[in-house]
All heavy atoms as an XYZ file, in Angstrom:
824
protein
N     -59.261    -71.820     54.809
C     -59.154    -73.074     55.541
C     -59.931    -74.181     54.793
O     -60.984    -73.943     54.251
C     -59.712    -72.881     56.963
C     -59.660    -74.111     57.804
S     -60.252    -73.762     59.467
C     -59.130    -74.767     60.399
N     -59.411    -75.364     54.824
C     -60.038    -76.513     54.193
C     -61.459    -76.688     54.746
O     -61.679    -76.632     55.952
C     -59.178    -77.729     54.497
C     -59.691    -79.011     53.863
O     -60.836    -79.041     53.378
O     -58.942    -79.986     53.884
N     -62.408    -76.912     53.857
C     -63.813    -77.054     54.208
C     -64.031    -78.207     55.198
O     -64.752    -78.068     56.181
C     -64.613    -77.281     52.933
C     -66.077    -77.321     53.085
S     -66.953    -77.564     51.512
C     -65.767    -77.192     50.256
N     -63.403    -79.327     54.933
C     -63.544    -80.499     55.801
C     -62.909    -80.199     57.175
O     -63.522    -80.500     58.208
C     -62.923    -81.753     55.172
C     -62.899    -82.913     56.136
C     -63.691    -82.135     53.911
N     -61.744    -79.598     57.190
C     -61.062    -79.292     58.453
C     -61.922    -78.375     59.311
O     -61.977    -78.529     60.547
C     -59.703    -78.662     58.184
N     -62.598    -77.430     58.688
C     -63.453    -76.503     59.448
C     -64.618    -77.248     60.076
O     -65.029    -76.922     61.192
C     -63.977    -75.400     58.523
N     -65.137    -78.280     59.416
C     -66.274    -79.014     59.951
C     -65.886    -79.986     61.076
O     -66.704    -80.293     61.937
C     -66.979    -79.780     58.824
C     -67.698    -78.930     57.789
C     -68.171    -79.781     56.609
C     -68.855    -78.180     58.422
N     -64.651    -80.453     61.065
C     -64.226    -81.405     62.108
C     -63.522    -80.704     63.258
O     -63.261    -81.333     64.286
C     -63.360    -82.543     61.532
C     -64.092    -83.316     60.465
C     -62.030    -82.068     61.050
N     -63.206    -79.434     63.091
C     -62.458    -78.677     64.113
C     -63.131    -78.729     65.471
O     -64.316    -78.466     65.594
C     -62.295    -77.235     63.651
C     -61.320    -76.476     64.534
O     -60.288    -77.049     64.944
O     -61.600    -75.304     64.831
N     -62.385    -79.114     66.471
C     -62.794    -79.138     67.863
C     -63.945    -80.109     68.166
O     -64.574    -80.018     69.203
C     -63.160    -77.727     68.361
C     -61.973    -76.800     68.323
C     -62.288    -75.431     68.879
O     -63.227    -75.302     69.690
O     -61.609    -74.472     68.493
N     -64.188    -81.072     67.292
C     -65.211    -82.077     67.549
C     -64.483    -83.432     67.712
O     -63.664    -83.786     66.884
C     -66.216    -82.129     66.398
C     -67.028    -80.855     66.299
C     -67.939    -80.896     65.127
C     -68.721    -79.606     64.989
N     -67.939    -78.534     64.394
N     -64.792    -84.159     68.745
C     -64.063    -85.412     69.004
C     -64.354    -86.512     67.993
O     -63.466    -87.320     67.696
C     -64.507    -85.820     70.400
C     -65.795    -85.103     70.634
C     -65.754    -83.862     69.818
N     -65.576    -86.577     67.466
C     -65.946    -87.651     66.555
C     -66.894    -87.096     65.494
O     -67.984    -86.589     65.825
C     -66.623    -88.803     67.325
C     -67.138    -89.977     66.500
C     -66.032    -90.647     65.710
C     -67.823    -90.972     67.417
N     -66.464    -87.156     64.243
C     -67.263    -86.664     63.123
C     -67.415    -87.783     62.097
O     -66.453    -88.468     61.776
C     -66.620    -85.421     62.468
C     -67.389    -84.982     61.235
C     -66.529    -84.280     63.467
N     -68.636    -87.902     61.574
C     -68.890    -88.881     60.521
C     -69.548    -88.157     59.352
O     -70.595    -87.504     59.545
C     -69.810    -90.015     60.999
C     -69.206    -90.723     62.207
C     -70.054    -91.004     59.860
C     -70.144    -91.706     62.881
N     -68.944    -88.243     58.204
C     -69.560    -87.767     56.964
C     -70.291    -88.945     56.379
O     -69.731    -90.033     56.219
C     -68.515    -87.220     56.002
C     -67.892    -85.938     56.465
C     -66.713    -85.943     57.179
C     -68.496    -84.722     56.201
C     -66.138    -84.775     57.632
C     -67.943    -83.544     56.644
C     -66.757    -83.565     57.359
N     -71.559    -88.741     56.072
C     -72.451    -89.836     55.759
C     -73.398    -89.440     54.636
O     -73.426    -88.277     54.207
C     -73.264    -90.147     57.035
O     -74.267    -91.080     56.812
N     -74.134    -90.411     54.151
C     -75.285    -90.147     53.276
C     -76.454    -90.905     53.885
O     -76.309    -92.070     54.299
C     -75.031    -90.621     51.855
C     -74.072    -89.718     51.096
C     -73.995    -90.130     49.649
C     -73.022    -89.200     48.919
N     -72.844    -89.645     47.505
N     -77.601    -90.262     53.927
C     -78.757    -90.876     54.603
C     -79.214    -92.169     53.953
O     -79.815    -93.004     54.609
C     -79.900    -89.864     54.666
O     -80.282    -89.463     53.355
N     -78.881    -92.386     52.698
C     -79.298    -93.591     51.987
C     -78.253    -94.705     52.011
O     -78.460    -95.772     51.460
C     -79.635    -93.250     50.553
O     -78.484    -92.704     49.900
N     -77.106    -94.476     52.662
C     -75.998    -95.438     52.654
C     -76.089    -96.369     53.859
O     -75.991    -95.928     55.012
C     -74.665    -94.675     52.665
S     -73.233    -95.740     52.794
N     -76.255    -97.654     53.587
C     -76.383    -98.628     54.673
C     -75.101    -98.743     55.497
O     -75.143    -98.959     56.698
C     -76.843    -99.985     54.150
S     -75.673   -100.771     53.041
N     -73.942    -98.609     54.857
C     -72.666    -98.689     55.587
C     -72.520    -97.490     56.499
O     -71.993    -97.619     57.617
C     -71.509    -98.809     54.630
C     -71.498   -100.109     53.823
S     -71.698   -101.611     54.826
C     -70.102   -101.680     55.597
N     -72.952    -96.321     56.055
C     -72.924    -95.158     56.920
C     -73.810    -95.377     58.134
O     -73.413    -95.090     59.279
C     -73.404    -93.898     56.153
O     -72.503    -93.559     55.158
N     -75.016    -95.888     57.910
C     -75.941    -96.152     59.026
C     -75.306    -97.139     60.014
O     -75.330    -96.942     61.219
C     -77.249    -96.684     58.498
C     -78.193    -97.102     59.559
N     -78.910    -96.192     60.319
C     -78.512    -98.346     60.055
C     -79.632    -96.850     61.222
N     -79.409    -98.159     61.068
N     -74.708    -98.207     59.488
C     -74.090    -99.228     60.360
C     -72.942    -98.649     61.162
O     -72.809    -98.945     62.356
C     -73.594   -100.395     59.513
O     -74.659   -101.036     58.873
N     -72.129    -97.833     60.531
C     -70.986    -97.234     61.227
C     -71.442    -96.283     62.320
O     -70.888    -96.286     63.414
C     -70.064    -96.516     60.210
O     -69.648    -97.490     59.239
C     -68.859    -95.922     60.867
N     -72.437    -95.467     62.015
C     -72.964    -94.550     63.033
C     -73.528    -95.331     64.218
O     -73.231    -95.006     65.383
C     -74.051    -93.649     62.439
C     -73.528    -92.631     61.441
C     -74.610    -91.747     60.897
C     -75.503    -92.481     59.930
N     -76.454    -91.602     59.230
N     -74.302    -96.372     63.947
C     -74.868    -97.195     65.008
C     -73.781    -97.874     65.831
O     -73.853    -97.931     67.064
C     -75.805    -98.242     64.432
O     -76.917    -97.645     63.806
N     -72.784    -98.402     65.148
C     -71.669    -99.098     65.824
C     -70.963    -98.157     66.788
O     -70.746    -98.502     67.969
C     -70.695    -99.635     64.768
C     -69.544   -100.375     65.361
C     -69.713   -101.616     65.934
C     -68.270    -99.836     65.281
C     -68.628   -102.317     66.477
C     -67.180   -100.498     65.814
C     -67.362   -101.752     66.415
N     -70.622    -96.960     66.336
C     -69.885    -96.006     67.185
C     -70.764    -95.483     68.323
O     -70.275    -95.264     69.437
C     -69.330    -94.872     66.334
C     -68.154    -95.295     65.434
C     -67.858    -94.211     64.408
C     -66.939    -95.639     66.260
N     -72.043    -95.325     68.068
C     -72.951    -94.920     69.146
C     -73.056    -95.998     70.207
O     -73.298    -95.703     71.388
C     -74.322    -94.571     68.582
C     -74.347    -93.238     67.864
C     -75.738    -92.883     67.354
N     -75.691    -91.584     66.737
C     -76.139    -91.332     65.496
N     -76.656    -92.298     64.750
N     -76.070    -90.108     65.004
N     -72.839    -97.242     69.822
C     -72.881    -98.360     70.758
C     -71.797    -98.290     71.828
O     -71.923    -98.910     72.875
N     -70.764    -97.497     71.584
C     -69.708    -97.275     72.572
C     -70.042    -96.128     73.508
O     -69.268    -95.815     74.392
C     -68.372    -96.977     71.881
C     -67.789    -98.166     71.171
C     -68.021    -98.371     69.828
C     -67.008    -99.076     71.867
C     -67.484    -99.462     69.175
C     -66.462   -100.192     71.225
C     -66.706   -100.377     69.867
N     -71.187    -95.481     73.258
C     -71.575    -94.329     74.068
C     -71.152    -93.031     73.444
O     -71.334    -91.971     74.050
N     -70.617    -93.059     72.241
C     -70.190    -91.836     71.557
C     -71.396    -91.123     70.967
O     -72.394    -91.748     70.593
C     -69.186    -92.173     70.457
N     -71.292    -89.814     70.880
C     -72.342    -88.992     70.258
C     -71.663    -88.236     69.116
O     -71.266    -87.085     69.273
C     -72.946    -88.055     71.289
C     -74.107    -87.287     70.710
O     -74.689    -87.677     69.721
N     -74.416    -86.166     71.346
N     -71.546    -88.874     67.950
C     -70.818    -88.243     66.847
C     -71.549    -87.054     66.261
O     -72.788    -87.006     66.279
C     -70.686    -89.375     65.824
C     -71.874    -90.249     66.108
C     -72.074    -90.187     67.584
N     -70.780    -86.108     65.747
C     -71.339    -85.082     64.895
C     -71.453    -85.711     63.516
O     -70.450    -86.194     62.976
C     -70.414    -83.852     64.849
O     -70.286    -83.345     66.193
C     -70.957    -82.777     63.951
N     -72.648    -85.726     62.952
C     -72.895    -86.380     61.682
C     -73.298    -85.343     60.634
O     -74.186    -84.515     60.882
C     -74.001    -87.461     61.809
C     -74.290    -88.084     60.445
C     -73.589    -88.512     62.820
N     -72.629    -85.383     59.506
C     -72.976    -84.538     58.370
C     -73.521    -85.442     57.270
O     -72.790    -86.269     56.737
C     -71.752    -83.767     57.864
C     -71.232    -82.768     58.868
C     -70.051    -83.025     59.569
C     -71.886    -81.563     59.102
C     -69.573    -82.105     60.496
C     -71.411    -80.651     60.014
C     -70.229    -80.941     60.706
O     -69.765    -80.026     61.633
N     -74.790    -85.303     56.960
C     -75.430    -86.057     55.895
C     -75.230    -85.281     54.593
O     -75.915    -84.283     54.344
C     -76.914    -86.267     56.182
C     -77.199    -87.045     57.445
C     -76.847    -88.529     57.368
O     -76.448    -89.011     56.299
O     -76.973    -89.194     58.396
N     -74.283    -85.701     53.797
C     -73.894    -84.944     52.601
C     -75.018    -84.814     51.599
O     -75.102    -83.790     50.915
C     -72.674    -85.607     51.940
C     -71.417    -85.697     52.807
C     -70.289    -86.315     52.018
C     -71.016    -84.324     53.345
N     -75.910    -85.788     51.532
C     -77.010    -85.701     50.577
C     -78.117    -84.751     51.041
O     -79.067    -84.482     50.301
C     -77.599    -87.073     50.254
C     -78.059    -87.840     51.489
O     -77.625    -87.499     52.609
O     -78.848    -88.778     51.331
N     -77.967    -84.191     52.238
C     -78.956    -83.256     52.767
C     -78.354    -81.863     52.988
O     -79.017    -81.000     53.580
C     -79.543    -83.801     54.066
C     -80.273    -85.093     53.871
C     -80.790    -85.691     55.168
O     -80.569    -85.158     56.253
N     -81.507    -86.795     55.063
N     -77.148    -81.661     52.516
C     -76.466    -80.360     52.684
C     -76.342    -79.667     51.335
O     -76.017    -80.333     50.329
C     -75.066    -80.592     53.289
C     -75.080    -81.210     54.667
S     -73.430    -81.633     55.264
C     -72.709    -79.991     55.455
N     -76.550    -78.367     51.300
C     -76.420    -77.655     50.030
C     -75.016    -77.778     49.411
O     -74.903    -77.829     48.198
C     -76.718    -76.198     50.371
C     -77.196    -76.166     51.780
C     -76.933    -77.498     52.391
N     -73.986    -77.839     50.223
C     -72.624    -77.954     49.718
C     -72.064    -79.367     49.857
O     -70.861    -79.605     49.855
C     -71.692    -76.941     50.404
C     -71.583    -77.182     51.892
O     -72.425    -77.870     52.488
N     -70.585    -76.603     52.506
N     -72.976    -80.359     49.964
C     -72.579    -81.751     50.184
C     -71.693    -82.311     49.100
O     -70.763    -83.047     49.372
N     -71.951    -81.939     47.832
C     -71.106    -82.448     46.748
C     -69.696    -81.896     46.826
O     -68.720    -82.608     46.555
C     -71.739    -82.100     45.397
C     -72.965    -82.927     45.095
C     -73.559    -82.640     43.730
O     -73.369    -81.573     43.189
N     -74.262    -83.598     43.181
N     -69.573    -80.629     47.236
C     -68.224    -80.048     47.406
C     -67.470    -80.773     48.530
O     -66.276    -81.069     48.388
C     -68.340    -78.567     47.782
C     -68.680    -77.652     46.653
C     -68.798    -76.238     47.206
O     -69.691    -75.941     47.984
N     -67.862    -75.407     46.791
N     -68.158    -81.041     49.604
C     -67.535    -81.742     50.725
C     -67.141    -83.132     50.300
O     -66.038    -83.604     50.621
C     -68.469    -81.750     51.959
C     -68.696    -80.320     52.459
C     -67.884    -82.624     53.070
C     -69.795    -80.200     53.472
N     -67.996    -83.788     49.541
C     -67.671    -85.153     49.088
C     -66.431    -85.138     48.201
O     -65.566    -86.008     48.327
C     -68.870    -85.745     48.330
C     -68.663    -87.191     47.970
C     -69.919    -87.853     47.449
O     -70.938    -87.186     47.238
O     -69.844    -89.075     47.250
N     -66.322    -84.158     47.337
C     -65.109    -84.041     46.498
C     -63.865    -83.821     47.355
O     -62.812    -84.414     47.116
C     -65.252    -82.905     45.477
C     -66.071    -83.276     44.260
C     -65.959    -82.246     43.157
N     -66.497    -80.957     43.505
C     -67.802    -80.607     43.390
N     -68.669    -81.472     42.934
N     -68.205    -79.392     43.726
N     -63.998    -82.995     48.390
C     -62.865    -82.750     49.287
C     -62.474    -84.040     50.034
O     -61.282    -84.296     50.224
C     -63.217    -81.649     50.293
N     -63.451    -84.832     50.421
C     -63.156    -86.126     51.081
C     -62.440    -87.067     50.117
O     -61.476    -87.740     50.509
C     -64.444    -86.769     51.597
C     -65.094    -86.083     52.795
C     -66.483    -86.639     53.030
C     -64.235    -86.209     54.035
N     -62.890    -87.075     48.884
C     -62.218    -87.927     47.887
C     -60.761    -87.484     47.672
O     -59.849    -88.307     47.531
C     -62.993    -87.912     46.568
C     -64.317    -88.668     46.574
C     -65.133    -88.332     45.356
C     -64.063    -90.163     46.686
N     -60.539    -86.167     47.683
C     -59.181    -85.646     47.507
C     -58.312    -86.015     48.702
O     -57.100    -86.142     48.572
C     -59.216    -84.131     47.356
C     -59.749    -83.693     46.011
C     -59.921    -82.187     45.912
O     -59.852    -81.454     46.888
N     -60.161    -81.727     44.703
N     -58.912    -86.204     49.856
C     -58.150    -86.622     51.056
C     -57.871    -88.123     51.071
O     -57.230    -88.621     51.985
C     -58.911    -86.243     52.322
C     -58.830    -84.818     52.693
C     -59.614    -84.594     53.965
N     -59.330    -83.288     54.503
C     -58.904    -83.073     55.725
N     -58.724    -84.072     56.567
N     -58.667    -81.845     56.132
N     -58.435    -88.828     50.095
C     -58.174    -90.237     50.003
C     -59.292    -91.158     50.517
O     -59.099    -92.349     50.633
N     -60.454    -90.573     50.822
C     -61.582    -91.397     51.273
C     -62.172    -92.111     50.066
O     -62.730    -91.502     49.187
C     -62.660    -90.502     51.912
S     -62.137    -89.677     53.393
N     -62.040    -93.412     50.051
C     -62.608    -94.245     48.995
C     -63.307    -95.419     49.621
O     -62.625    -96.232     50.225
C     -61.498    -94.762     48.053
C     -60.706    -93.705     47.388
C     -61.230    -93.390     45.986
N     -60.326    -92.565     45.225
C     -60.251    -91.249     45.296
N     -60.992    -90.592     46.136
N     -59.433    -90.573     44.517
N     -64.589    -95.544     49.547
C     -65.540    -94.580     49.032
C     -65.610    -93.347     49.927
O     -65.080    -93.353     51.046
C     -66.859    -95.336     49.057
C     -66.697    -96.399     50.096
C     -65.228    -96.731     50.099
N     -66.300    -92.338     49.461
C     -66.302    -91.059     50.165
C     -67.061    -91.117     51.500
O     -66.732    -90.356     52.402
C     -66.891    -89.961     49.292
O     -68.231    -90.286     48.920
N     -68.047    -91.996     51.604
C     -68.796    -92.132     52.863
C     -68.934    -93.597     53.241
O     -68.960    -94.439     52.339
C     -70.196    -91.479     52.789
C     -70.085    -89.986     52.630
C     -71.052    -92.102     51.727
N     -68.984    -93.926     54.495
C     -68.755    -93.022     55.582
C     -67.284    -92.640     55.733
O     -66.425    -93.467     55.408
C     -69.220    -93.829     56.815
C     -68.998    -95.259     56.418
C     -69.226    -95.312     54.940
N     -67.075    -91.447     56.162
C     -65.710    -90.982     56.465
C     -65.695    -90.580     57.934
O     -66.427    -89.683     58.354
C     -65.346    -89.804     55.577
N     -64.877    -91.273     58.708
C     -64.859    -91.103     60.161
C     -63.601    -90.341     60.557
O     -62.484    -90.728     60.176
C     -64.911    -92.469     60.873
C     -64.825    -92.311     62.389
C     -66.177    -93.240     60.478
N     -63.805    -89.295     61.340
C     -62.702    -88.505     61.901
C     -62.770    -88.650     63.411
O     -63.819    -88.387     64.019
C     -62.836    -87.025     61.518
C     -62.515    -86.718     60.085
C     -63.397    -87.027     59.083
C     -61.307    -86.114     59.767
C     -63.098    -86.740     57.749
C     -61.000    -85.828     58.425
C     -61.907    -86.142     57.439
N     -61.687    -89.049     64.003
C     -61.590    -89.126     65.473
C     -60.486    -88.188     65.909
O     -59.333    -88.308     65.447
C     -61.294    -90.566     65.937
C     -62.403    -91.511     65.496
C     -61.144    -90.600     67.486
C     -62.153    -92.977     65.821
N     -60.826    -87.241     66.773
C     -59.854    -86.244     67.216
C     -59.294    -85.450     66.067
O     -58.090    -85.217     66.001
N     -60.108    -85.052     65.138
C     -59.780    -84.249     63.968
C     -58.892    -84.970     62.945
O     -58.457    -84.382     61.985
C     -59.110    -82.894     64.338
C     -59.997    -81.949     65.115
C     -60.044    -82.262     66.587
O     -59.038    -82.591     67.210
N     -61.233    -82.188     67.165
N     -58.631    -86.246     63.141
C     -57.811    -87.031     62.214
C     -58.694    -87.997     61.424
O     -59.539    -88.669     62.013
C     -56.750    -87.832     62.972
C     -55.719    -86.980     63.680
C     -54.844    -86.173     62.735
O     -54.500    -86.674     61.667
O     -54.548    -85.024     63.104
N     -58.454    -88.067     60.155
C     -59.190    -89.004     59.311
C     -58.790    -90.431     59.686
O     -57.601    -90.784     59.604
C     -58.926    -88.756     57.826
C     -59.499    -89.779     56.858
C     -61.021    -89.788     56.927
C     -59.033    -89.479     55.446
N     -59.758    -91.218     60.109
C     -59.521    -92.624     60.427
C     -59.781    -93.449     59.167
O     -59.011    -94.328     58.821
C     -60.414    -93.082     61.595
C     -60.370    -94.587     61.767
C     -60.009    -92.383     62.865
N     -60.888    -93.169     58.500
C     -61.249    -93.912     57.303
C     -62.717    -94.273     57.325
O     -63.534    -93.612     57.952
N     -63.019    -95.372     56.642
C     -64.409    -95.817     56.544
C     -64.717    -96.991     57.438
O     -64.004    -97.254     58.417
N     -65.763    -97.684     57.109
C     -66.265    -98.795     57.924
C     -65.205    -99.860     58.147
O     -65.010   -100.326     59.278
C     -67.504    -99.423     57.273
O     -68.476    -98.376     57.070
C     -68.084   -100.515     58.119
N     -64.523   -100.276     57.098
C     -63.499   -101.331     57.260
C     -62.398   -100.948     58.213
O     -61.987   -101.762     59.039
C     -62.878   -101.681     55.896
C     -63.854   -102.422     54.981
O     -64.859   -102.947     55.442
N     -63.530   -102.476     53.698
N     -61.961    -99.704     58.159
C     -60.897    -99.271     59.065
C     -61.385    -99.198     60.496
O     -60.698    -99.618     61.407
C     -60.367    -97.871     58.619
O     -59.989    -97.955     57.257
C     -59.189    -97.454     59.459
N     -62.608    -98.682     60.687
C     -63.189    -98.618     62.042
C     -63.289   -100.023     62.624
O     -62.904   -100.253     63.772
C     -64.542    -97.897     62.009
C     -65.267    -98.033     63.352
C     -64.365    -96.426     61.651
N     -63.806   -100.954     61.848
C     -63.947   -102.331     62.326
C     -62.579   -102.969     62.602
O     -62.411   -103.679     63.602
C     -64.701   -103.191     61.313
C     -66.128   -102.772     61.142
S     -67.021   -102.852     62.705
C     -68.602   -102.280     62.188
N     -61.602   -102.701     61.754
C     -60.251   -103.224     61.975
C     -59.642   -102.678     63.265
O     -59.029   -103.429     64.017
C     -59.335   -102.857     60.804
O     -59.725   -103.543     59.639
N     -59.841   -101.401     63.501
C     -59.338   -100.802     64.752
C     -59.991   -101.456     65.956
O     -59.318   -101.732     66.965
C     -59.584    -99.296     64.756
C     -58.723    -98.448     63.835
C     -59.271    -97.023     63.755
C     -57.282    -98.440     64.316
N     -61.264   -101.748     65.845
C     -61.953   -102.392     66.955
C     -61.392   -103.800     67.221
O     -61.115   -104.175     68.357
C     -63.449   -102.433     66.687
C     -64.219   -103.121     67.761
N     -64.222   -102.712     69.050
C     -65.021   -104.225     67.706
C     -64.989   -103.511     69.774
N     -65.466   -104.449     68.972
N     -61.229   -104.555     66.151
C     -60.717   -105.924     66.293
C     -59.309   -105.919     66.906
O     -58.959   -106.816     67.675
C     -60.727   -106.646     64.915
C     -59.942   -107.937     64.939
C     -62.161   -106.887     64.452
N     -58.540   -104.893     66.595
C     -57.173   -104.756     67.111
C     -57.133   -104.104     68.497
O     -56.074   -103.816     69.030
C     -56.322   -103.913     66.170
C     -56.151   -104.498     64.802
C     -55.592   -103.485     63.820
O     -55.115   -102.408     64.185
N     -55.668   -103.811     62.537
N     -58.313   -103.857     69.096
C     -58.433   -103.211     70.400
C     -57.807   -101.802     70.407
O     -57.279   -101.360     71.415
C     -57.822   -104.060     71.519
C     -58.612   -105.328     71.739
O     -59.828   -105.296     71.752
N     -57.899   -106.422     71.861
N     -57.871   -101.120     69.277
C     -57.315    -99.777     69.181
C     -58.390    -98.688     69.082
O     -58.084    -97.511     69.209
C     -56.365    -99.684     67.989
C     -55.150   -100.585     68.166
C     -54.236   -100.647     66.959
N     -53.987    -99.362     66.367
C     -53.737    -99.147     65.083
N     -53.734   -100.163     64.234
N     -53.510    -97.957     64.614
N     -59.640    -99.077     68.824
C     -60.702    -98.090     68.631
C     -61.066    -97.386     69.921
O     -61.121    -96.147     69.968
C     -61.929    -98.739     68.011
C     -63.104    -97.803     67.725
C     -62.697    -96.700     66.759
C     -64.306    -98.592     67.190
N     -61.320    -98.120     70.996
C     -61.706    -97.505     72.266
C     -60.647    -96.537     72.754
O     -60.981    -95.393     73.140
C     -62.058    -98.582     73.315
C     -62.183    -97.971     74.718
C     -63.347    -99.271     72.921
N     -59.364    -96.903     72.760
C     -58.351    -95.927     73.206
C     -58.358    -94.638     72.332
O     -58.187    -93.528     72.869
C     -57.021    -96.655     73.060
C     -57.380    -98.094     73.187
C     -58.724    -98.207     72.545
N     -58.568    -94.793     71.027
C     -58.668    -93.597     70.171
C     -59.837    -92.713     70.585
O     -59.709    -91.495     70.687
C     -58.832    -93.993     68.706
C     -57.615    -94.299     67.894
C     -58.023    -94.765     66.492
C     -56.699    -93.097     67.783
N     -61.000    -93.342     70.785
C     -62.178    -92.592     71.172
C     -61.995    -91.928     72.534
O     -62.429    -90.769     72.727
C     -63.405    -93.518     71.220
C     -63.868    -94.067     69.860
C     -64.922    -95.154     70.068
C     -64.403    -92.962     68.987
N     -61.320    -92.601     73.444
C     -61.097    -92.010     74.782
C     -60.108    -90.827     74.710
O     -60.324    -89.803     75.324
C     -60.636    -93.082     75.758
C     -61.754    -94.048     76.068
S     -61.362    -95.253     77.328
C     -61.549    -94.236     78.795
N     -59.010    -91.013     73.955
C     -58.028    -89.918     73.812
C     -58.670    -88.673     73.206
O     -58.330    -87.556     73.580
C     -56.851    -90.375     72.955
C     -55.671    -90.831     73.760
C     -54.403    -90.943     72.928
N     -54.538    -91.739     71.729
C     -54.443    -93.071     71.690
N     -54.222    -93.748     72.789
N     -54.571    -93.709     70.546
N     -59.588    -88.877     72.249
C     -60.258    -87.749     71.597
C     -61.381    -87.184     72.446
O     -61.954    -86.163     72.121
C     -60.815    -88.196     70.247
N     -61.677    -87.867     73.579
C     -62.778    -87.484     74.468
C     -64.148    -87.645     73.790
O     -65.070    -86.895     74.069
C     -62.574    -86.083     75.037
C     -61.345    -86.019     75.915
C     -61.255    -84.714     76.630
C     -60.177    -84.758     77.683
N     -58.884    -84.495     77.360
N     -64.233    -88.617     72.889
C     -65.493    -88.944     72.258
C     -66.302    -89.861     73.186
O     -67.526    -89.917     73.131
C     -65.281    -89.633     70.919
N     -65.583    -90.615     74.027
C     -66.207    -91.362     75.139
C     -65.338    -91.141     76.359
O     -64.155    -90.844     76.249
C     -66.312    -92.888     74.816
C     -64.963    -93.524     74.552
C     -67.262    -93.112     73.643
C     -65.031    -95.046     74.395
N     -65.948    -91.280     77.535
C     -65.235    -91.008     78.765
C     -64.868    -92.267     79.533
O     -63.821    -92.339     80.173
C     -66.052    -90.084     79.652
C     -66.207    -88.751     79.022
C     -67.244    -88.352     78.215
C     -65.298    -87.669     79.060
N     -67.013    -87.077     77.765
C     -65.838    -86.612     78.270
C     -64.078    -87.456     79.703
C     -65.221    -85.388     78.111
C     -63.451    -86.243     79.535
C     -64.025    -85.235     78.752
N     -65.727    -93.246     79.468
C     -65.479    -94.502     80.159
C     -65.859    -95.666     79.233
O     -66.671    -95.494     78.340
C     -66.252    -94.620     81.492
C     -67.763    -94.487     81.256
C     -65.753    -93.605     82.513
C     -68.605    -94.792     82.455
N     -65.267    -96.797     79.481
C     -65.615    -97.973     78.712
C     -65.467    -99.168     79.613
O     -64.431    -99.384     80.234
C     -64.714    -98.109     77.474
C     -65.009    -99.370     76.728
C     -64.192   -100.452     76.617
C     -66.183    -99.681     75.989
N     -64.796   -101.425     75.850
C     -66.022   -100.958     75.441
C     -67.373    -99.008     75.753
C     -66.992   -101.586     74.690
C     -68.353    -99.618     74.992
C     -68.153   -100.908     74.452
N     -66.520    -99.952     79.710
C     -66.506   -101.167     80.508
C     -66.575   -102.345     79.560
O     -67.649   -102.647     79.016
C     -67.670   -101.139     81.486
C     -67.612   -102.289     82.478
O     -66.691   -103.079     82.447
N     -68.597   -102.357     83.333
N     -65.505   -102.986     79.327
C     -65.416   -104.098     78.380
C     -65.622   -105.426     79.120
O     -64.661   -106.060     79.524
C     -64.067   -104.078     77.660
C     -63.997   -105.083     76.542
O     -65.063   -105.477     76.023
O     -62.886   -105.463     76.169
N     -66.864   -105.799     79.287
C     -67.152   -107.070     79.992
C     -67.513   -108.120     79.036
O     -68.132   -108.029     78.110
C     -68.287   -106.869     80.986
C     -67.857   -106.028     82.124
C     -68.981   -105.978     83.119
N     -68.614   -104.990     84.122
C     -69.228   -104.877     85.265
N     -70.251   -105.656     85.523
N     -68.877   -103.998     86.123
């Protein structure tokens, strides 16, 4: 089984990150602001982090981090997450994946 697929299996929201990456930090904070509790893999702190990063690159993640998976599907990086939000498509994705349960957009 694909290494990345095994890590995202049955988790509603997964972020592959690097602890030193400011965009990764911003994306994690942004998604937590919706009430989501993502599973975060810090590739620079994992023994097989370089292998996982190569697998993300093979899946088309450019740059490799942050790589956001919602409902086991690769969404993309920070730009894609922000674009989905601007298009009012991010919250429905998070709700369908059960990454968040309610959202009050006031």
